[in-house]
Structure formats: structure tokens, C-alpha cells
C-alpha positions as CSV (number, residue, x, y, z in Angstrom):
1,M,99.8,53.2,86.6
2,T,97.5,55.2,88.8
3,L,95.9,58.2,87.2
4,L,96.2,61.1,89.7
5,P,93.8,63.9,89.9
6,I,94.9,67.5,89.0
7,R,94.0,71.0,90.1
8,D,91.5,71.3,87.2
9,D,89.6,68.4,88.7
10,V,89.3,70.4,92.0
11,L,88.1,73.4,90.1
12,A,85.5,71.3,88.3
13,A,84.4,69.8,91.6
14,A,83.9,73.2,93.1
15,E,81.5,74.1,90.3
16,R,79.7,70.8,90.5
17,I,78.9,70.9,94.2
18,V,77.7,74.5,94.4
19,G,74.6,74.4,96.6
20,Q,75.5,71.0,98.0
21,V,77.9,72.2,100.7
22,I,78.4,75.3,102.7
23,E,81.4,77.6,102.7
24,T,82.8,77.0,106.2
25,P,84.4,79.9,108.1
26,L,88.1,80.6,108.4
27,R,88.7,81.6,112.0
28,E,91.7,83.6,113.3
29,A,93.4,82.4,116.5
30,E,96.5,83.1,118.6
31,I,98.7,80.0,119.3
32,R,102.0,80.3,121.0
33,R,101.9,84.1,120.5
34,A,101.5,83.6,116.8
35,R,98.5,84.5,114.5
36,V,97.1,81.4,112.7
37,W,94.0,80.5,110.8
38,L,91.6,77.6,111.5
39,K,89.5,76.2,108.6
40,C,86.3,75.1,110.4
41,E,85.1,72.0,108.5
42,N,83.6,70.8,111.7
43,L,80.8,73.3,110.9
44,Q,80.2,71.7,107.4
45,T,76.8,70.0,106.8
46,G,77.2,66.5,108.3
47,G,79.8,67.7,110.7
48,A,82.8,67.1,108.5
49,F,84.5,67.8,105.2
50,K,83.4,64.4,103.7
51,L,80.2,65.7,102.1
52,R,82.3,67.5,99.5
53,G,83.9,64.4,98.0
54,A,80.8,62.3,98.4
55,S,78.7,65.0,96.6
56,N,81.2,65.3,93.8
57,R,81.3,61.5,93.3
58,L,77.6,60.8,93.4
59,L,76.6,63.7,91.2
60,Q,78.5,62.0,88.4
61,L,76.5,58.8,88.5
62,D,74.1,58.2,85.7
63,E,70.4,57.2,86.2
64,E,71.0,53.5,86.1
65,Q,73.9,53.7,88.6
66,R,71.8,55.8,90.9
67,A,68.9,53.3,90.8
68,R,71.3,50.4,91.8
69,G,72.6,52.4,94.8
70,V,76.0,53.0,96.4
71,V,78.0,51.2,99.0
72,A,80.6,52.9,101.3
73,F,82.8,51.9,104.2
74,S,83.6,54.3,107.0
75,S,83.8,54.8,110.8
76,G,81.4,57.7,110.5
77,N,82.2,60.9,108.7
78,H,82.4,59.5,105.2
79,A,79.4,57.4,106.1
80,Q,77.4,60.5,106.9
81,G,78.7,62.4,103.8
82,V,77.6,59.6,101.5
83,A,74.3,59.1,103.3
84,I,73.4,62.8,103.0
85,A,74.5,63.1,99.3
86,A,72.6,59.9,98.5
87,R,69.4,61.0,100.2
88,R,69.4,64.3,98.4
89,L,69.8,62.5,95.0
90,G,67.3,59.7,95.8
91,I,70.0,57.0,95.8
92,P,69.8,53.9,98.0
93,A,73.0,53.8,100.3
94,C,74.5,51.0,102.3
95,I,77.3,51.8,104.7
96,V,79.7,49.3,106.2
97,M,80.7,50.7,109.7
98,P,82.8,49.3,112.5
99,S,80.8,47.9,115.4
100,D,82.7,50.3,117.7
101,A,81.9,53.4,115.7
102,P,80.8,56.4,117.8
103,A,77.1,56.2,118.5
104,L,76.6,59.8,117.2
105,K,78.0,58.9,113.8
106,V,76.0,55.7,113.6
107,E,72.8,57.6,114.5
108,G,73.6,60.4,112.1
109,T,74.1,58.0,109.2
110,R,71.0,56.0,110.0
111,A,69.0,59.3,110.3
112,E,69.8,60.0,106.6
113,G,68.1,56.8,105.6
114,A,71.2,54.7,104.9
115,E,71.3,51.0,105.6
116,I,74.2,50.1,108.0
117,V,76.2,46.8,108.0
118,F,78.5,46.4,111.0
119,Y,81.8,44.7,111.0
120,D,84.5,43.9,113.6
121,R,87.5,46.2,113.1
122,E,89.9,43.7,114.6
123,T,89.0,40.6,112.6
124,E,87.1,41.6,109.5
125,D,88.1,43.5,106.3
126,R,85.7,46.4,105.6
127,V,86.9,46.8,102.0
128,A,86.2,43.1,101.2
129,I,82.7,43.3,102.9
130,A,81.7,46.5,101.0
131,T,83.1,45.1,97.7
132,E,81.1,41.9,98.0
133,I,77.9,43.9,98.8
134,A,78.4,46.2,95.8
135,K,79.1,43.2,93.5
136,T,76.0,41.4,94.7
137,R,73.7,44.4,94.2
138,G,75.4,45.9,91.2
139,A,75.9,49.0,93.3
140,T,78.7,51.6,93.0
141,L,81.5,51.4,95.6
142,V,82.3,54.8,96.9
143,P,85.7,54.7,98.7
144,S,86.5,57.3,101.4
145,F,89.8,58.4,99.8
146,D,91.0,56.0,97.1
147,D,89.1,57.8,94.3
148,P,90.1,60.8,92.2
149,D,86.6,62.4,92.3
150,I,86.6,62.1,96.1
151,V,90.0,63.7,96.4
152,A,88.9,66.5,94.0
153,G,85.8,67.2,96.1
154,Q,87.8,67.4,99.3
155,G,90.2,69.8,97.6
156,T,87.5,72.4,97.5
157,V,88.4,73.1,101.1
158,G,91.7,74.5,99.8
159,L,90.0,76.7,97.2
160,E,88.0,78.3,100.0
161,I,91.1,78.9,102.1
162,L,92.7,80.7,99.1
163,E,89.5,82.9,98.8
164,Q,89.1,83.6,102.5
165,M,92.7,84.4,103.6
166,P,93.8,88.0,103.6
167,G,97.2,86.7,102.2
168,S,98.5,83.5,100.8
169,P,98.8,80.4,103.0
170,S,102.4,79.5,103.7
171,Q,101.6,76.1,105.2
172,I,98.5,74.1,105.7
173,L,98.2,71.4,108.4
174,V,95.7,68.7,107.6
175,P,94.4,65.8,109.8
176,T,95.3,62.7,107.8
177,G,93.8,59.2,107.7
178,G,93.8,58.0,104.1
179,G,95.0,61.4,102.9
180,G,92.0,62.4,100.7
181,L,91.7,65.8,102.3
182,A,95.4,66.5,102.5
183,S,96.0,65.5,98.8
184,G,93.0,67.5,97.7
185,I,94.2,70.6,99.5
186,A,97.7,69.9,98.1
187,L,96.2,70.1,94.6
188,A,94.2,73.3,95.3
189,C,96.9,75.2,97.1
190,A,99.9,74.6,95.0
191,E,102.1,77.3,96.6
192,A,101.5,76.2,100.2
193,A,103.6,73.6,102.1
194,I,101.4,70.7,103.2
195,V,101.8,69.1,106.6
196,C,100.0,65.8,107.2
197,V,99.1,65.2,110.9
198,E,98.4,61.7,112.3
199,P,97.9,60.1,115.7
200,V,100.9,58.3,117.1
201,G,101.0,54.7,115.9
202,W,98.7,55.5,112.9
203,D,101.4,57.2,111.0
204,D,101.2,55.2,107.7
205,M,101.3,58.4,105.6
206,A,104.4,59.7,107.5
207,R,106.2,56.5,107.1
208,S,105.2,56.1,103.5
209,L,106.4,59.6,102.6
210,A,109.7,59.0,104.4
211,G,110.2,55.6,102.7
212,G,109.2,56.6,99.2
213,Q,106.6,53.8,99.0
214,I,103.3,52.9,100.7
215,V,103.9,51.4,104.2
216,P,100.8,50.2,106.1
217,V,100.2,50.8,109.8
218,E,102.2,48.4,111.9
219,P,100.3,45.5,113.5
220,N,98.8,46.1,116.9
221,A,98.6,49.8,116.4
222,P,97.6,51.5,119.7
223,P,94.1,52.5,120.6
224,T,93.2,56.1,119.7
225,L,90.3,58.5,120.2
226,C,90.9,59.5,116.6
227,D,88.5,57.0,115.1
228,A,88.3,59.1,111.9
229,L,92.0,58.6,111.3
230,Q,92.3,54.9,111.8
231,T,93.2,54.0,108.2
232,P,95.5,51.0,108.0
233,R,96.9,51.9,104.6
234,V,96.9,55.0,102.3
235,S,96.2,54.7,98.6
236,P,98.3,55.1,95.5
237,I,96.3,58.2,94.6
238,T,96.7,60.1,97.9
239,F,100.3,59.0,98.4
240,G,101.1,59.9,94.8
241,V,99.8,63.4,95.1
242,L,101.4,64.1,98.5
243,S,104.7,62.5,97.5
244,A,104.9,64.7,94.4
245,R,104.1,67.8,96.5
246,E,106.9,66.7,98.9
247,A,104.4,67.0,101.8
248,A,105.7,66.8,105.4
249,A,104.1,64.7,108.1
250,V,104.1,64.7,111.9
251,T,102.4,62.7,114.7
252,V,100.7,63.9,117.8
253,S,99.9,62.1,121.1
254,E,96.6,61.3,122.6
255,A,97.3,63.9,125.4
256,E,98.1,66.6,122.8
257,T,94.9,65.7,120.9
258,R,92.8,66.0,124.0
259,E,94.3,69.4,124.8
260,A,93.4,70.6,121.2
261,V,89.8,69.5,121.7
262,R,89.8,71.5,125.0
263,F,91.4,74.5,123.4
264,A,88.9,74.6,120.5
265,W,86.1,74.7,123.0
266,R,87.6,76.9,125.7
267,E,89.0,79.6,123.4
268,L,86.8,79.4,120.3
269,Q,83.6,77.7,121.4
270,L,84.1,75.1,118.7
271,V,83.2,71.4,119.1
272,V,85.9,69.4,117.4
273,E,86.3,65.6,117.4
274,P,89.7,64.2,118.3
275,G,90.5,63.2,114.7
276,G,89.5,66.6,113.5
277,A,91.7,68.3,116.1
278,V,95.1,66.8,115.4
279,A,96.3,69.6,113.1
280,L,95.5,72.1,115.9
281,A,97.3,69.8,118.3
282,A,100.5,69.9,116.2
283,L,100.5,73.7,116.6
284,L,99.6,73.9,120.2
285,S,102.3,71.3,121.1
286,G,105.0,73.1,119.0
287,R,105.5,70.0,116.8
288,V,105.0,72.4,113.9
289,E,106.0,76.0,114.2
290,A,103.2,78.5,113.7
291,L,104.8,80.5,110.9
292,P,103.1,83.5,109.4
293,G,100.3,82.4,107.0
294,T,99.8,79.0,108.8
295,V,96.4,77.3,108.4
296,A,95.2,74.3,110.4
297,V,92.1,72.4,109.2
298,L,89.6,71.4,111.8
299,S,88.2,68.5,109.8
300,G,85.3,67.2,111.8
301,G,83.1,67.8,114.8
302,N,81.2,64.6,115.2
303,I,81.9,63.6,118.8
304,D,79.6,61.9,121.3
305,P,78.5,64.7,123.8
306,A,79.5,62.6,126.8
307,L,83.0,62.2,125.5
308,H,83.3,65.9,124.6
309,A,82.1,66.8,128.1
310,E,84.7,64.5,129.6
311,L,87.5,65.9,127.4
312,V,86.7,69.6,128.1
313,A,86.0,69.2,131.8
């Protein structure tokens, strides 16, 4: 039986990572003539929320574990979060990244001193590769979402929302890949409805919640600009938390995601990567009604400048 994290774990994480992350702004915006709030994790250190969970996990390693290093697998944002946290703590880090990861994310991870091992997203299993490296080196494997300490760390986004909003959030829309951020926020914000937002074809959380059991992404899932959300299967931890909270889930198209990236830049001067913009896309497209007290999380801003220029042109 999988042991699920609880709200007390999120509160403990918030105390543990003080000084390791910044409090990101909560910006007001008007969408479809409604007042909504945008939680700007694209402005977090490392360009995404991932530093929260990585810091919470790595701070709990003992000296022997730190000396042996950590191994993670990620298309980029978790990679950078682990790399930053590891550099700060003097921990060797190896990151398994897809060969088609955005150059900006690869460069950002390497700049933090992490070793990078590339794999083919189509033919190789990143979990198997990372697990074997960790086993060989005696290192600690740091998953991107299948870990209660990672989920608890990501949940600190929700605690900040509660502190920053002038009232209580009625619903929080969260970009969802493996579900670490969504489940963490679900724990932190117990009174708010949680809406997971995924790209079309990468809706494993939506189908899992609808079916009452974990359902992987279907074979030959379509290409998407949302590299951060290309998770083929959610975990028992994230599914368990979100299922218990009766979270909802919607999908958005590539065109709707592109428009959200444009809106964030044009109206708010915010650089948001496609995967970080899907919650905003769900509001702009009307797939989710902008009720009073609605919050959408902008989960990341790590986008290659050339692609961003193309999308906002």
C-alpha cells in the first residue's frame, strides 16, 4: 500500500526550504471579463516550481548519501531543480535527459554542474537508465513526482497562494504531467477545487481519474510543445492524492496553448513555456469557467528564445 503525503508534510517542507526558494508573485489578470489570479512559478529560481520539491528531498539526505550523489530523470525543469539544489549542498548530480530536450534546459542543467546522460525518448526507458546508474554508483534516485517529499515540496506553492490571495481560492488550475504539483497543491489548499490541465493526447491523469485507476498515455501520443508534461504514466502517490480530493481534469490543444503563451507575454510581459501555460490556456479557451477566486498556476518559463519569439510574433 502506497503511503500518501499529508498536509503536515507540506507545512514541514515549507519550513525546511526557507531560503532555498523565492516567494513567487500572485498576479491579477482579466480573462473573459472575469478577475483571476496567476501564480507565477515561471519566475522561481531555475525558471520553474521544481526547485521546491528537489530542495525538500535533498535537504533530508545524510552526509553519506550526499557524498554518493543523486540521480534524476527529466526533460528539463526537474533536472534544473535537482542540479541547483545539489550544487548548493555540494552533492554530485547526474541527470538523465531526453536527446530532444530544449537546448535552454540542457544548458541550464549543465551550467549548474550536473552530469547529463542523454536517452532516446522513443526507444529507451529513462527510469530504467536512471535506476541502473543510481544502483551502480550507490546514489540516491530522485524522481520528479513519484516521491512524497517531492510532492510535499511542490505543495508549498499552494501555501503561498493561501497567504497571498485577498480571499480564499475557489479553484486552482494546475499544469499536470506526473501530478506532483497538482497533488501538492491539493494537500495545501484543502478547500479549493483542483483542476488538472494536460495537453491533448497526454491526458493520462484525466483518464486515470475518470477510470478510478492509473491509465497510461496511449501509444503514439501526438507531438506536443509541452515537453514538461510528456509523462507517460502518473504515480500511485499523485493519483492517490488527486483521486481522494476528487480533482477534475481537462485537456487543451496546441493552438490554445500557443495562444496562452502569447497572452502571457502580450498582456503581462511574462515569459511562460508551453507546458507552464496550459492552465492559463484552459481559462482563455473557456474549457474551465473563470469563477470568482480562480487561480491558474504558470508552472514554468524555460523556453528557447527562438521558439518564444516565434510563438508571440
